[in-house]
PDB file of N, H, CA, C and O in Angstrom:
ATOM      1  N   MET A   1     112.083  93.816 129.619  1.00  0.00           N
ATOM      2  CA  MET A   1     111.566  93.234 130.873  1.00  0.00           C
ATOM      3  C   MET A   1     110.018  93.655 130.973  1.00  0.00           C
ATOM      4  O   MET A   1     109.631  94.769 130.620  1.00  0.00           O
ATOM      5  N   VAL A   2     109.270  92.780 131.424  1.00  0.00           N
ATOM      6  H   VAL A   2     109.584  91.875 131.711  1.00  0.00           H
ATOM      7  CA  VAL A   2     107.715  93.024 131.496  1.00  0.00           C
ATOM      8  C   VAL A   2     107.443  93.141 133.029  1.00  0.00           C
ATOM      9  O   VAL A   2     107.806  92.299 133.850  1.00  0.00           O
ATOM     10  N   LYS A   3     106.791  94.239 133.303  1.00  0.00           N
ATOM     11  H   LYS A   3     106.497  94.923 132.637  1.00  0.00           H
ATOM     12  CA  LYS A   3     106.328  94.608 134.654  1.00  0.00           C
ATOM     13  C   LYS A   3     104.895  94.320 134.779  1.00  0.00           C
ATOM     14  O   LYS A   3     104.133  94.705 133.892  1.00  0.00           O
ATOM     15  N   ILE A   4     104.416  93.616 135.901  1.00  0.00           N
ATOM     16  H   ILE A   4     105.035  93.304 136.622  1.00  0.00           H
ATOM     17  CA  ILE A   4     103.114  93.206 136.091  1.00  0.00           C
ATOM     18  C   ILE A   4     102.530  94.016 137.352  1.00  0.00           C
ATOM     19  O   ILE A   4     103.159  94.163 138.400  1.00  0.00           O
ATOM     20  N   TYR A   5     101.304  94.497 137.121  1.00  0.00           N
ATOM     21  H   TYR A   5     100.793  94.378 136.270  1.00  0.00           H
ATOM     22  CA  TYR A   5     100.545  95.181 138.230  1.00  0.00           C
ATOM     23  C   TYR A   5      99.145  94.473 138.294  1.00  0.00           C
ATOM     24  O   TYR A   5      98.484  94.289 137.272  1.00  0.00           O
ATOM     25  N   ASP A   6      98.737  94.097 139.504  1.00  0.00           N
ATOM     26  H   ASP A   6      99.274  94.247 140.334  1.00  0.00           H
ATOM     27  CA  ASP A   6      97.460  93.450 139.705  1.00  0.00           C
ATOM     28  C   ASP A   6      96.727  94.216 140.778  1.00  0.00           C
ATOM     29  O   ASP A   6      97.144  94.213 141.936  1.00  0.00           O
ATOM     30  N   ASP A   7      95.628  94.879 140.411  1.00  0.00           N
ATOM     31  H   ASP A   7      95.289  94.881 139.471  1.00  0.00           H
ATOM     32  CA  ASP A   7      94.843  95.619 141.440  1.00  0.00           C
ATOM     33  C   ASP A   7      93.963  94.743 142.402  1.00  0.00           C
ATOM     34  O   ASP A   7      93.303  95.215 143.328  1.00  0.00           O
ATOM     35  N   GLY A   8      94.034  93.337 142.055  1.00  0.00           N
ATOM     36  H   GLY A   8      94.570  92.954 141.303  1.00  0.00           H
ATOM     37  CA  GLY A   8      93.438  92.495 143.026  1.00  0.00           C
ATOM     38  C   GLY A   8      91.860  92.386 142.871  1.00  0.00           C
ATOM     39  O   GLY A   8      91.261  91.619 143.625  1.00  0.00           O
ATOM     40  N   LYS A   9      91.211  93.074 141.986  1.00  0.00           N
ATOM     41  H   LYS A   9      91.698  93.697 141.373  1.00  0.00           H
ATOM     42  CA  LYS A   9      89.750  93.025 141.817  1.00  0.00           C
ATOM     43  C   LYS A   9      89.278  91.874 141.002  1.00  0.00           C
ATOM     44  O   LYS A   9      88.110  91.507 141.133  1.00  0.00           O
ATOM     45  N   GLY A  10      90.056  91.286 140.194  1.00  0.00           N
ATOM     46  H   GLY A  10      91.004  91.584 140.088  1.00  0.00           H
ATOM     47  CA  GLY A  10      89.692  90.067 139.382  1.00  0.00           C
ATOM     48  C   GLY A  10      88.798  90.410 138.263  1.00  0.00           C
ATOM     49  O   GLY A  10      88.062  89.556 137.768  1.00  0.00           O
ATOM     50  N   LYS A  11      88.835  91.670 137.833  1.00  0.00           N
ATOM     51  H   LYS A  11      89.433  92.364 138.236  1.00  0.00           H
ATOM     52  CA  LYS A  11      87.940  92.107 136.689  1.00  0.00           C
ATOM     53  C   LYS A  11      88.671  92.085 135.378  1.00  0.00           C
ATOM     54  O   LYS A  11      89.866  91.793 135.353  1.00  0.00           O
ATOM     55  N   ALA A  12      88.005  92.381 134.287  1.00  0.00           N
ATOM     56  H   ALA A  12      87.034  92.618 134.307  1.00  0.00           H
ATOM     57  CA  ALA A  12      88.589  92.291 132.931  1.00  0.00           C
ATOM     58  C   ALA A  12      89.937  92.873 132.712  1.00  0.00           C
ATOM     59  O   ALA A  12      90.774  92.308 132.007  1.00  0.00           O
ATOM     60  N   GLN A  13      90.152  94.035 133.332  1.00  0.00           N
ATOM     61  H   GLN A  13      89.472  94.494 133.904  1.00  0.00           H
ATOM     62  CA  GLN A  13      91.455  94.688 133.121  1.00  0.00           C
ATOM     63  C   GLN A  13      92.196  94.921 134.542  1.00  0.00           C
ATOM     64  O   GLN A  13      92.864  95.929 134.775  1.00  0.00           O
ATOM     65  N   SER A  14      92.007  93.921 135.412  1.00  0.00           N
ATOM     66  H   SER A  14      91.464  93.103 135.223  1.00  0.00           H
ATOM     67  CA  SER A  14      92.624  94.040 136.698  1.00  0.00           C
ATOM     68  C   SER A  14      94.176  93.865 136.684  1.00  0.00           C
ATOM     69  O   SER A  14      94.903  94.424 137.506  1.00  0.00           O
ATOM     70  N   VAL A  15      94.601  93.099 135.750  1.00  0.00           N
ATOM     71  H   VAL A  15      94.011  92.645 135.082  1.00  0.00           H
ATOM     72  CA  VAL A  15      96.056  92.896 135.679  1.00  0.00           C
ATOM     73  C   VAL A  15      96.635  93.645 134.436  1.00  0.00           C
ATOM     74  O   VAL A  15      96.147  93.514 133.314  1.00  0.00           O
ATOM     75  N   GLU A  16      97.688  94.424 134.708  1.00  0.00           N
ATOM     76  H   GLU A  16      98.085  94.531 135.620  1.00  0.00           H
ATOM     77  CA  GLU A  16      98.272  95.174 133.645  1.00  0.00           C
ATOM     78  C   GLU A  16      99.694  94.673 133.442  1.00  0.00           C
ATOM     79  O   GLU A  16     100.429  94.519 134.417  1.00  0.00           O
ATOM     80  N   ALA A  17     100.095  94.421 132.227  1.00  0.00           N
ATOM     81  H   ALA A  17      99.498  94.547 131.435  1.00  0.00           H
ATOM     82  CA  ALA A  17     101.485  94.154 131.854  1.00  0.00           C
ATOM     83  C   ALA A  17     102.066  95.235 131.057  1.00  0.00           C
ATOM     84  O   ALA A  17     101.434  95.698 130.107  1.00  0.00           O
ATOM     85  N   SER A  18     103.192  95.657 131.368  1.00  0.00           N
ATOM     86  H   SER A  18     103.705  95.281 132.140  1.00  0.00           H
ATOM     87  CA  SER A  18     103.804  96.829 130.670  1.00  0.00           C
ATOM     88  C   SER A  18     105.325  96.485 130.393  1.00  0.00           C
ATOM     89  O   SER A  18     105.931  95.683 131.104  1.00  0.00           O
ATOM     90  N   MET A  19     105.833  97.051 129.458  1.00  0.00           N
ATOM     91  H   MET A  19     105.341  97.702 128.880  1.00  0.00           H
ATOM     92  CA  MET A  19     107.258  96.811 129.055  1.00  0.00           C
ATOM     93  C   MET A  19     107.989  98.043 129.608  1.00  0.00           C
ATOM     94  O   MET A  19     107.533  99.175 129.442  1.00  0.00           O
ATOM     95  N   THR A  20     109.220  97.782 130.322  1.00  0.00           N
ATOM     96  H   THR A  20     109.590  96.863 130.458  1.00  0.00           H
ATOM     97  CA  THR A  20     109.984  98.863 130.835  1.00  0.00           C
ATOM     98  C   THR A  20     111.133  99.091 129.865  1.00  0.00           C
ATOM     99  O   THR A  20     111.454  98.213 129.064  1.00  0.00           O
ATOM    100  N   ASP A  21     111.723 100.202 129.926  1.00  0.00           N
ATOM    101  H   ASP A  21     111.463 100.915 130.576  1.00  0.00           H
ATOM    102  CA  ASP A  21     112.901 100.608 129.045  1.00  0.00           C
ATOM    103  C   ASP A  21     112.639 100.409 127.562  1.00  0.00           C
ATOM    104  O   ASP A  21     113.552 100.076 126.805  1.00  0.00           O
ATOM    105  N   VAL A  22     111.425 100.607 127.155  1.00  0.00           N
ATOM    106  H   VAL A  22     110.684 100.877 127.770  1.00  0.00           H
ATOM    107  CA  VAL A  22     111.044 100.507 125.728  1.00  0.00           C
ATOM    108  C   VAL A  22     110.275 101.755 125.286  1.00  0.00           C
ATOM    109  O   VAL A  22     109.329 102.185 125.947  1.00  0.00           O
ATOM    110  N   ASP A  23     110.681 102.302 124.207  1.00  0.00           N
ATOM    111  H   ASP A  23     111.450 101.953 123.670  1.00  0.00           H
ATOM    112  CA  ASP A  23     110.009 103.496 123.692  1.00  0.00           C
ATOM    113  C   ASP A  23     108.948 103.176 122.638  1.00  0.00           C
ATOM    114  O   ASP A  23     109.150 103.306 121.431  1.00  0.00           O
ATOM    115  N   LEU A  24     107.821 102.754 123.172  1.00  0.00           N
ATOM    116  H   LEU A  24     107.657 102.648 124.152  1.00  0.00           H
ATOM    117  CA  LEU A  24     106.680 102.445 122.241  1.00  0.00           C
ATOM    118  C   LEU A  24     105.447 103.315 122.480  1.00  0.00           C
ATOM    119  O   LEU A  24     105.346 103.843 123.587  1.00  0.00           O
ATOM    120  N   PRO A  25     104.540 103.513 121.606  1.00  0.00           N
ATOM    121  CA  PRO A  25     103.319 104.268 121.920  1.00  0.00           C
ATOM    122  C   PRO A  25     102.604 103.670 123.122  1.00  0.00           C
ATOM    123  O   PRO A  25     102.724 102.467 123.349  1.00  0.00           O
ATOM    124  N   ALA A  26     101.905 104.410 123.860  1.00  0.00           N
ATOM    125  H   ALA A  26     101.808 105.388 123.675  1.00  0.00           H
ATOM    126  CA  ALA A  26     101.175 104.015 125.080  1.00  0.00           C
ATOM    127  C   ALA A  26     100.193 102.818 124.738  1.00  0.00           C
ATOM    128  O   ALA A  26     100.078 101.885 125.533  1.00  0.00           O
ATOM    129  N   SER A  27      99.518 102.852 123.601  1.00  0.00           N
ATOM    130  H   SER A  27      99.611 103.610 122.955  1.00  0.00           H
ATOM    131  CA  SER A  27      98.633 101.804 123.226  1.00  0.00           C
ATOM    132  C   SER A  27      99.214 100.583 122.940  1.00  0.00           C
ATOM    133  O   SER A  27      98.492  99.589 122.858  1.00  0.00           O
ATOM    134  N   VAL A  28     100.501 100.498 122.762  1.00  0.00           N
ATOM    135  H   VAL A  28     101.088 101.305 122.828  1.00  0.00           H
ATOM    136  CA  VAL A  28     101.236  99.326 122.546  1.00  0.00           C
ATOM    137  C   VAL A  28     101.938  98.790 123.724  1.00  0.00           C
ATOM    138  O   VAL A  28     102.168  97.587 123.847  1.00  0.00           O
ATOM    139  N   ASN A  29     102.294  99.714 124.624  1.00  0.00           N
ATOM    140  H   ASN A  29     102.107 100.691 124.524  1.00  0.00           H
ATOM    141  CA  ASN A  29     103.160  99.382 125.775  1.00  0.00           C
ATOM    142  C   ASN A  29     102.472  98.638 126.896  1.00  0.00           C
ATOM    143  O   ASN A  29     103.128  98.120 127.800  1.00  0.00           O
ATOM    144  N   TYR A  30     101.068  98.577 126.840  1.00  0.00           N
ATOM    145  H   TYR A  30     100.535  98.998 126.106  1.00  0.00           H
ATOM    146  CA  TYR A  30     100.416  97.977 127.984  1.00  0.00           C
ATOM    147  C   TYR A  30      99.416  96.836 127.401  1.00  0.00           C
ATOM    148  O   TYR A  30      98.844  96.911 126.314  1.00  0.00           O
ATOM    149  N   GLY A  31      99.322  95.851 128.252  1.00  0.00           N
ATOM    150  H   GLY A  31      99.787  95.790 129.136  1.00  0.00           H
ATOM    151  CA  GLY A  31      98.377  94.732 127.906  1.00  0.00           C
ATOM    152  C   GLY A  31      97.606  94.468 129.198  1.00  0.00           C
ATOM    153  O   GLY A  31      98.083  94.677 130.313  1.00  0.00           O
ATOM    154  N   TYR A  32      96.344  93.979 128.963  1.00  0.00           N
ATOM    155  H   TYR A  32      95.956  93.809 128.057  1.00  0.00           H
ATOM    156  CA  TYR A  32      95.405  93.866 130.086  1.00  0.00           C
ATOM    157  C   TYR A  32      94.778  92.558 130.126  1.00  0.00           C
ATOM    158  O   TYR A  32      94.663  91.923 129.078  1.00  0.00           O
ATOM    159  N   GLY A  33      94.342  92.071 131.277  1.00  0.00           N
ATOM    160  H   GLY A  33      94.435  92.587 132.129  1.00  0.00           H
ATOM    161  CA  GLY A  33      93.623  90.772 131.350  1.00  0.00           C
ATOM    162  C   GLY A  33      93.189  90.496 132.837  1.00  0.00           C
ATOM    163  O   GLY A  33      93.555  91.250 133.739  1.00  0.00           O
ATOM    164  N   VAL A  34      92.402  89.398 133.065  1.00  0.00           N
ATOM    165  H   VAL A  34      92.105  88.786 132.332  1.00  0.00           H
ATOM    166  CA  VAL A  34      92.009  89.001 134.323  1.00  0.00           C
ATOM    167  C   VAL A  34      93.140  88.344 135.072  1.00  0.00           C
ATOM    168  O   VAL A  34      93.229  88.436 136.296  1.00  0.00           O
ATOM    169  N   THR A  35      94.018  87.670 134.317  1.00  0.00           N
ATOM    170  H   THR A  35      93.946  87.595 133.322  1.00  0.00           H
ATOM    171  CA  THR A  35      95.133  87.020 134.932  1.00  0.00           C
ATOM    172  C   THR A  35      96.441  87.515 134.323  1.00  0.00           C
ATOM    173  O   THR A  35      96.422  88.212 133.308  1.00  0.00           O
ATOM    174  N   GLU A  36      97.560  87.171 134.918  1.00  0.00           N
ATOM    175  H   GLU A  36      97.575  86.605 135.742  1.00  0.00           H
ATOM    176  CA  GLU A  36      98.881  87.561 134.431  1.00  0.00           C
ATOM    177  C   GLU A  36      99.080  86.983 133.119  1.00  0.00           C
ATOM    178  O   GLU A  36      99.455  87.763 132.243  1.00  0.00           O
ATOM    179  N   PRO A  37      98.889  85.675 132.785  1.00  0.00           N
ATOM    180  CA  PRO A  37      99.125  85.218 131.427  1.00  0.00           C
ATOM    181  C   PRO A  37      98.322  85.921 130.327  1.00  0.00           C
ATOM    182  O   PRO A  37      98.839  86.196 129.244  1.00  0.00           O
ATOM    183  N   GLU A  38      97.001  86.218 130.636  1.00  0.00           N
ATOM    184  H   GLU A  38      96.581  85.995 131.516  1.00  0.00           H
ATOM    185  CA  GLU A  38      96.170  86.969 129.774  1.00  0.00           C
ATOM    186  C   GLU A  38      96.784  88.387 129.483  1.00  0.00           C
ATOM    187  O   GLU A  38      96.846  88.827 128.335  1.00  0.00           O
ATOM    188  N   ALA A  39      97.222  89.060 130.550  1.00  0.00           N
ATOM    189  H   ALA A  39      97.172  88.702 131.482  1.00  0.00           H
ATOM    190  CA  ALA A  39      97.779  90.417 130.277  1.00  0.00           C
ATOM    191  C   ALA A  39      99.011  90.358 129.492  1.00  0.00           C
ATOM    192  O   ALA A  39      99.204  91.214 128.628  1.00  0.00           O
ATOM    193  N   VAL A  40      99.904  89.387 129.719  1.00  0.00           N
ATOM    194  H   VAL A  40      99.748  88.692 130.420  1.00  0.00           H
ATOM    195  CA  VAL A  40     101.094  89.262 128.910  1.00  0.00           C
ATOM    196  C   VAL A  40     100.806  88.817 127.513  1.00  0.00           C
ATOM    197  O   VAL A  40     101.462  89.272 126.576  1.00  0.00           O
ATOM    198  N   ALA A  41      99.821  87.919 127.333  1.00  0.00           N
ATOM    199  H   ALA A  41      99.288  87.549 128.094  1.00  0.00           H
ATOM    200  CA  ALA A  41      99.370  87.561 125.934  1.00  0.00           C
ATOM    201  C   ALA A  41      98.859  88.817 125.179  1.00  0.00           C
ATOM    202  O   ALA A  41      99.169  89.029 124.006  1.00  0.00           O
ATOM    203  N   ASP A  42      98.047  89.654 125.917  1.00  0.00           N
ATOM    204  H   ASP A  42      97.794  89.482 126.869  1.00  0.00           H
ATOM    205  CA  ASP A  42      97.530  90.823 125.234  1.00  0.00           C
ATOM    206  C   ASP A  42      98.627  91.797 124.870  1.00  0.00           C
ATOM    207  O   ASP A  42      98.582  92.406 123.801  1.00  0.00           O
ATOM    208  N   LEU A  43      99.641  91.960 125.763  1.00  0.00           N
ATOM    209  H   LEU A  43      99.678  91.465 126.631  1.00  0.00           H
ATOM    210  CA  LEU A  43     100.788  92.870 125.503  1.00  0.00           C
ATOM    211  C   LEU A  43     101.519  92.313 124.254  1.00  0.00           C
ATOM    212  O   LEU A  43     101.864  93.067 123.345  1.00  0.00           O
ATOM    213  N   ARG A  44     101.740  91.017 124.229  1.00  0.00           N
ATOM    214  H   ARG A  44     101.460  90.404 124.968  1.00  0.00           H
ATOM    215  CA  ARG A  44     102.476  90.354 123.068  1.00  0.00           C
ATOM    216  C   ARG A  44     101.774  90.675 121.837  1.00  0.00           C
ATOM    217  O   ARG A  44     102.398  91.073 120.853  1.00  0.00           O
ATOM    218  N   GLN A  45     100.451  90.519 121.833  1.00  0.00           N
ATOM    219  H   GLN A  45      99.944  90.196 122.632  1.00  0.00           H
ATOM    220  CA  GLN A  45      99.592  90.703 120.611  1.00  0.00           C
ATOM    221  C   GLN A  45      99.715  92.076 120.127  1.00  0.00           C
ATOM    222  O   GLN A  45      99.890  92.320 118.933  1.00  0.00           O
ATOM    223  N   ARG A  46      99.622  93.044 121.093  1.00  0.00           N
ATOM    224  H   ARG A  46      99.480  92.845 122.063  1.00  0.00           H
ATOM    225  CA  ARG A  46      99.715  94.491 120.671  1.00  0.00           C
ATOM    226  C   ARG A  46     101.153  94.829 120.109  1.00  0.00           C
ATOM    227  O   ARG A  46     101.255  95.602 119.156  1.00  0.00           O
ATOM    228  N   VAL A  47     102.237  94.268 120.678  1.00  0.00           N
ATOM    229  H   VAL A  47     102.155  93.640 121.452  1.00  0.00           H
ATOM    230  CA  VAL A  47     103.540  94.573 120.194  1.00  0.00           C
ATOM    231  C   VAL A  47     103.615  93.934 118.734  1.00  0.00           C
ATOM    232  O   VAL A  47     104.061  94.585 117.790  1.00  0.00           O
ATOM    233  N   LEU A  48     103.173  92.670 118.604  1.00  0.00           N
ATOM    234  H   LEU A  48     102.811  92.140 119.371  1.00  0.00           H
ATOM    235  CA  LEU A  48     103.319  92.007 117.257  1.00  0.00           C
ATOM    236  C   LEU A  48     102.506  92.768 116.172  1.00  0.00           C
ATOM    237  O   LEU A  48     102.924  92.878 115.019  1.00  0.00           O
ATOM    238  N   ALA A  49     101.329  93.287 116.594  1.00  0.00           N
ATOM    239  H   ALA A  49     100.989  93.198 117.530  1.00  0.00           H
ATOM    240  CA  ALA A  49     100.479  94.071 115.590  1.00  0.00           C
ATOM    241  C   ALA A  49     101.179  95.327 115.260  1.00  0.00           C
ATOM    242  O   ALA A  49     101.142  95.748 114.104  1.00  0.00           O
ATOM    243  N   TYR A  50     101.858  95.997 116.250  1.00  0.00           N
ATOM    244  H   TYR A  50     101.889  95.655 117.189  1.00  0.00           H
ATOM    245  CA  TYR A  50     102.614  97.221 115.955  1.00  0.00           C
ATOM    246  C   TYR A  50     103.784  96.923 114.970  1.00  0.00           C
ATOM    247  O   TYR A  50     103.967  97.624 113.974  1.00  0.00           O
ATOM    248  N   ILE A  51     104.554  95.877 115.281  1.00  0.00           N
ATOM    249  H   ILE A  51     104.405  95.308 116.090  1.00  0.00           H
ATOM    250  CA  ILE A  51     105.643  95.558 114.391  1.00  0.00           C
ATOM    251  C   ILE A  51     105.110  95.274 112.937  1.00  0.00           C
ATOM    252  O   ILE A  51     105.713  95.696 111.950  1.00  0.00           O
ATOM    253  N   ALA A  52     103.989  94.564 112.855  1.00  0.00           N
ATOM    254  H   ALA A  52     103.499  94.221 113.657  1.00  0.00           H
ATOM    255  CA  ALA A  52     103.379  94.247 111.591  1.00  0.00           C
ATOM    256  C   ALA A  52     102.991  95.576 110.856  1.00  0.00           C
ATOM    257  O   ALA A  52     103.237  95.717 109.658  1.00  0.00           O
ATOM    258  N   SER A  53     102.394  96.524 111.584  1.00  0.00           N
ATOM    259  H   SER A  53     102.195  96.410 112.558  1.00  0.00           H
ATOM    260  CA  SER A  53     102.138  97.875 110.982  1.00  0.00           C
ATOM    261  C   SER A  53     103.361  98.512 110.474  1.00  0.00           C
ATOM    262  O   SER A  53     103.290  99.143 109.420  1.00  0.00           O
ATOM    263  N   LEU A  54     104.508  98.414 111.126  1.00  0.00           N
ATOM    264  H   LEU A  54     104.565  97.902 111.983  1.00  0.00           H
ATOM    265  CA  LEU A  54     105.658  98.906 110.649  1.00  0.00           C
ATOM    266  C   LEU A  54     106.131  98.340 109.372  1.00  0.00           C
ATOM    267  O   LEU A  54     106.673  99.050 108.525  1.00  0.00           O
ATOM    268  N   HIS A  55     105.923  96.989 109.208  1.00  0.00           N
ATOM    269  H   HIS A  55     105.483  96.412 109.897  1.00  0.00           H
ATOM    270  CA  HIS A  55     106.365  96.350 108.007  1.00  0.00           C
ATOM    271  C   HIS A  55     105.477  96.818 106.828  1.00  0.00           C
ATOM    272  O   HIS A  55     105.911  96.816 105.676  1.00  0.00           O
ATOM    273  N   ASP A  56     104.279  97.201 107.129  1.00  0.00           N
ATOM    274  H   ASP A  56     103.926  97.202 108.065  1.00  0.00           H
ATOM    275  CA  ASP A  56     103.365  97.588 106.023  1.00  0.00           C
ATOM    276  C   ASP A  56     103.504  99.020 105.565  1.00  0.00           C
ATOM    277  O   ASP A  56     102.824  99.465 104.641  1.00  0.00           O
ATOM    278  N   LEU A  57     104.426  99.758 106.250  1.00  0.00           N
ATOM    279  H   LEU A  57     104.978  99.396 107.001  1.00  0.00           H
ATOM    280  CA  LEU A  57     104.672 101.153 105.793  1.00  0.00           C
ATOM    281  C   LEU A  57     105.282 101.170 104.338  1.00  0.00           C
ATOM    282  O   LEU A  57     106.043 100.302 103.911  1.00  0.00           O
ATOM    283  N   ASP A  58     104.858 102.242 103.653  1.00  0.00           N
ATOM    284  H   ASP A  58     104.240 102.947 104.000  1.00  0.00           H
ATOM    285  CA  ASP A  58     105.324 102.423 102.306  1.00  0.00           C
ATOM    286  C   ASP A  58     106.416 103.408 102.295  1.00  0.00           C
ATOM    287  O   ASP A  58     106.113 104.585 102.496  1.00  0.00           O
ATOM    288  N   PHE A  59     107.649 103.089 102.088  1.00  0.00           N
ATOM    289  H   PHE A  59     107.895 102.134 101.926  1.00  0.00           H
ATOM    290  CA  PHE A  59     108.734 103.948 102.216  1.00  0.00           C
ATOM    291  C   PHE A  59     109.216 104.584 100.813  1.00  0.00           C
ATOM    292  O   PHE A  59     110.301 105.140 100.646  1.00  0.00           O
ATOM    293  N   THR A  60     108.248 104.410  99.866  1.00  0.00           N
ATOM    294  H   THR A  60     107.366 103.959 100.001  1.00  0.00           H
ATOM    295  CA  THR A  60     108.515 104.940  98.526  1.00  0.00           C
ATOM    296  C   THR A  60     108.616 106.395  98.564  1.00  0.00           C
ATOM    297  O   THR A  60     107.757 107.066  99.135  1.00  0.00           O
ATOM    298  N   VAL A  61     109.692 106.947  97.944  1.00  0.00           N
ATOM    299  H   VAL A  61     110.390 106.401  97.479  1.00  0.00           H
ATOM    300  CA  VAL A  61     109.820 108.350  97.862  1.00  0.00           C
ATOM    301  C   VAL A  61     109.212 108.888  96.519  1.00  0.00           C
ATOM    302  O   VAL A  61     109.531 108.455  95.412  1.00  0.00           O
ATOM    303  N   ILE A  62     108.363 109.814  96.733  1.00  0.00           N
ATOM    304  H   ILE A  62     108.104 110.166  97.633  1.00  0.00           H
ATOM    305  CA  ILE A  62     107.736 110.414  95.537  1.00  0.00           C
ATOM    306  C   ILE A  62     108.467 111.751  95.180  1.00  0.00           C
ATOM    307  O   ILE A  62     108.559 112.651  96.016  1.00  0.00           O
ATOM    308  N   ILE A  63     108.962 111.856  93.972  1.00  0.00           N
ATOM    309  H   ILE A  63     108.887 111.126  93.294  1.00  0.00           H
ATOM    310  CA  ILE A  63     109.583 113.014  93.508  1.00  0.00           C
ATOM    311  C   ILE A  63     108.859 113.689  92.539  1.00  0.00           C
ATOM    312  O   ILE A  63     108.498 113.108  91.516  1.00  0.00           O
ATOM    313  N   ARG A  64     108.573 115.023  92.782  1.00  0.00           N
ATOM    314  H   ARG A  64     108.867 115.495  93.613  1.00  0.00           H
ATOM    315  CA  ARG A  64     107.813 115.803  91.735  1.00  0.00           C
ATOM    316  C   ARG A  64     108.665 116.654  90.960  1.00  0.00           C
ATOM    317  O   ARG A  64     108.190 117.354  90.065  1.00  0.00           O
TER     318      ARG A  64
END
């Protein structure tokens, strides 16, 4: 579920979209924008980038 907060100022980060009940780093869990769709799109982009970074992890075990 996505929670929306709008401070009503109409500035660049006035609308905040955050995911509830999800254990993600704070930098991933919030999206910002002037409007609700922009904030949700920013949140979506952050989550997708985080997922992509997990796919890029090297799980190779080095044995010495």
